[in-house]
N, C-alpha and C positions, 0 to 999 in steps of 0.2 A: 752063146757065140759072141765074138767080139766084132764090132763093126765100126768102120769109119764113114762118117756122113758129111757130105759137103752140100750146103744149101746156099745158092747164089741168087740174089734178086737185083735186077738192074733197071734204072730209069733213065730215059733220055728226054730232055725238055726242048721245046721248040726254039726259044731264044735264050735259054739259060735262066737260072733263078738266082735271086740275091742271097737267100738263106733258106735252110730247111731244118726242121726240128722233128725228131723221130724217136720211136721206141721199137726195139727188136726183141721179140720173144722167140728165140731160135736156139737156145742153149738147153740141151737135155738135163734133166734133174738126176742127182744121185739119190737113189732110193734103195730099199732092201733088195729089190729084184734087179736093179741096174746100177752100175758104178761108172761114173764119168772119169776116164783116165786123162783126158785132155780136151780142152775146148777153147776156142777163140773166135772173136768176131772182128773181121777186118772191113773197114769202110774207106772208100775212095770217093771224093777227096778226104784227106785226113781231118777228122772232126775232134771236137771236145766230147768226151764220153763220161758216163757215170753208170755204175752197175748197182742194182739193188733187187731185193725180192719183193714182189707185190703182195697184195692182200691174200691172194690165193696160193702163194708160195712159189710162183713162177719167177725164174731169173729174168730180169729185164736189163737190157743195155740201152740206155738213153743216150742219144748223140745229137749234136748240133753242128751244122756247117755254116760258117759265117763268111762266106766268100762266094763270088759269082761262079757258078758251075753249070756246065751243059749236061753232065751225066752224074749219076749217083749209083754206086755199086756197093752192096752189102753181102758179105760172104761169111757164113758160119761154118766152122769146121770142128768136128767133134769125134772122139774115139770113145766108144762105150762098150762095156762088158754087160751082157744081158743074160740072166739066168732066172727066168720067170716061171713060177709054179702057179697053176690055177688055184684060185681062192675058193674053198668050199663054203657055200652059204651056211650061216649059223642056224638058219631055220626060224627066223622071226615070223610071227603070225601077223595077220591083218590087225588084230587087236593090239599087238605090240607096237605097230607103226602109228597107232592113234594115241599112244602115250604122250601127254602134254610136254613132258621133259624132252622126249626125242624130237617131237615136232618143233619145239622151240630151238633146240640145238641145230637143226638142219633146215630152218625156215627158209633160208636163202636158196637152198637147193630143192625147194618145193614150189618156188615161184613160177607162175605161168606167165612169163613176160611175152611180148609180142613176137619174139623170135621163135618160141616153141609152142605157143598155145595151139592145141589141135582144133581143126575145123569140126563142125558138128558131126559129120559122117564118120570121121575117124574117132571122135570122142565116144560115139555110140558103139562102134566096133570094139573100142578099148574096154568099155564097161562089160561087154559080153565076154571078152577074153579074161578079164579079171574075175568075173563071176564064176567062170568055169575052172579057174586055177585054185589049187588047194593052198597055195602060199604065195607071198609076194615074189619070191625068187622064181617060182614056176611061172608066174604071170610075166615076169620080166623076160625070161627066156622065150616064152611063147610070143610076146609082143615083138621082140627082136626078129624072130623068124617070120612073123606076119609082115612087118615093114620091109624086111629083106625081099620077100616074095612079091610085094606090091609095087615097089619102086624100082624102076629100071635105071641102072647106073649109066649116065650119059655125060661124058666130059663136056663142059661148056654149056650144059643145058640150063644152068642157073648161075647167078651172080653171088658175090659175097654178101649182098644185102638181102638175098632171098629168104623168106620166112618158111617155116614148116608148112604153113597153110598153102603157100604158093607151090611148093614141091608136091604136096599131096594132090592138088588140083591137076597138075600136069602129069603126075605119076612118074616123074623123072627127077634126077638130081645126082649129086655126088656125095661123098662121105659126110660132109658137113650137114647136108640136108637130111640124110638118113639118121644121123645122130640127133638132130633137132627133133625129128618126128618121134623117135623113141623117147627122148627126154620129156616131151610134152605128154605123151601117153602115160609114162611112169608117174610123173608128178600129178597129173590129173587124178590118178588112182591113189595118191597119198604116199608114193614111194620116193624117198629122197634120191636124186640122181644128178650126176655131174658129167660135163663134157670133158673129154680128154683129147688133147692135141699132141701130135708127135710125128713120128716117121714110121714107115713100114717098108721092109725089104719085100719086093714084089714076088720073089721066087720062093716056092714052098721048100725047096732044097737048095739054098744058096751055095755056090761054089766058092771055096776059099781063093782069094786073090782076084776074083772077077769083079770089075766095077760095072754097075748097071744103073740105068735110070730108075731112081727111087720115087717115093711119093711123100708129100706132106699128107698126113692122115688124121682122121678123127674117129674116135669110138666113145663108148660110154661106160660109166660105172654106177651101180646102184648100191644102196646101203642095206645090208642084212647082217647087222652086228659088226661086220667089216665091209670094206668096199669090194664089190665083186665086179670084175670087168667083162665086157663083151664087145665084139666088133660086129655090129649088125650089117655093115656093108658087105663083109665077106662071110657072115654067119659062122663065125669062129670065136673061140676063146682067145684073147690076146696071148701071144707066146713070145719066144725069143726074137722074132722078127719085128716086134713092136717096140719102139723106143719112145718113152714119155718125155714131152717137153713141158707140159703144164696142164692144169685143170681149172675149171671154172663153171659158171652157170650156162654159158653158151659160147659160140665162136667169138663174140665181141670181147669177152674177157681174155682171150688168148690169141688174138690175131698175130700172126708171125711178124708183121711189120706194118706200122701205121705212123702217120705223121702229117705235118702241114708244111707248106713252103710258100714263099713270096716271090712273085715275078711272073714267069711265063706259064705255059700249060704243058702237061705231059704229052709228049709225042709218041712214046713207046715204053712199054713195061715188059720185062721178061723175068721168068723164074725157072730154076732147074735144080733138081736134087739128084745127087749121085751117091750111091751106097756101095761099099766094098766090104765083104766079109773077110776079116783078117784071120780068125781062128774058128 
């Protein structure tokens, strides 16, 4: 399907700020399974901008505003054709994943940083799931299903700084937390895995021409000869409703918008995504 995505983020400052320096990762990637027909990022007030691809291949729009401003608005608009086919696992064995060459190649995506490291109780359950699985990909699917069943999706239950351990303790979270929990379990078992950031059309059968409130979304991919994707939040294989913006080790590598400013403090922040199926 072809979709138009509008992602708007706005900030209001108490007494205005003198300058702000930001990076936006809100532009979908052109990939074999999706093609970006059009994309642009508009910023108000009018900034100095620079676009580049970061270490992980995500398109970054860096911008600076060097004037006193009370408000800052960033709007990303994209039109994307998506035709995604599920990737069939190649069938690597546990022994294959222990190959030193493979481990060295994917060492960054095996790292158990503080964002994703599983707490002891989850690590123990992960070892049980891995021991019962005949292959890494069977384990990955079983782990996704387990975390999906254990974590209740509750909007606002966590913050962007929340770790996988925090979400596990409360058994609540959003897609970011669920992805972090699965990533930690996969990496602890020696399966290279990466965080995927993007958008999801919320309707299983989107109607052409209807604009709906969409979602910034996160899911995961693990390595099995090729990268295999899964959306543990919804317990589904990513399909044509999923649009990829970027990939990395965890949320910190692909935050949609981050930056610093000098002057006042933030009084209000808002974000909204609208998605329209075009064909």
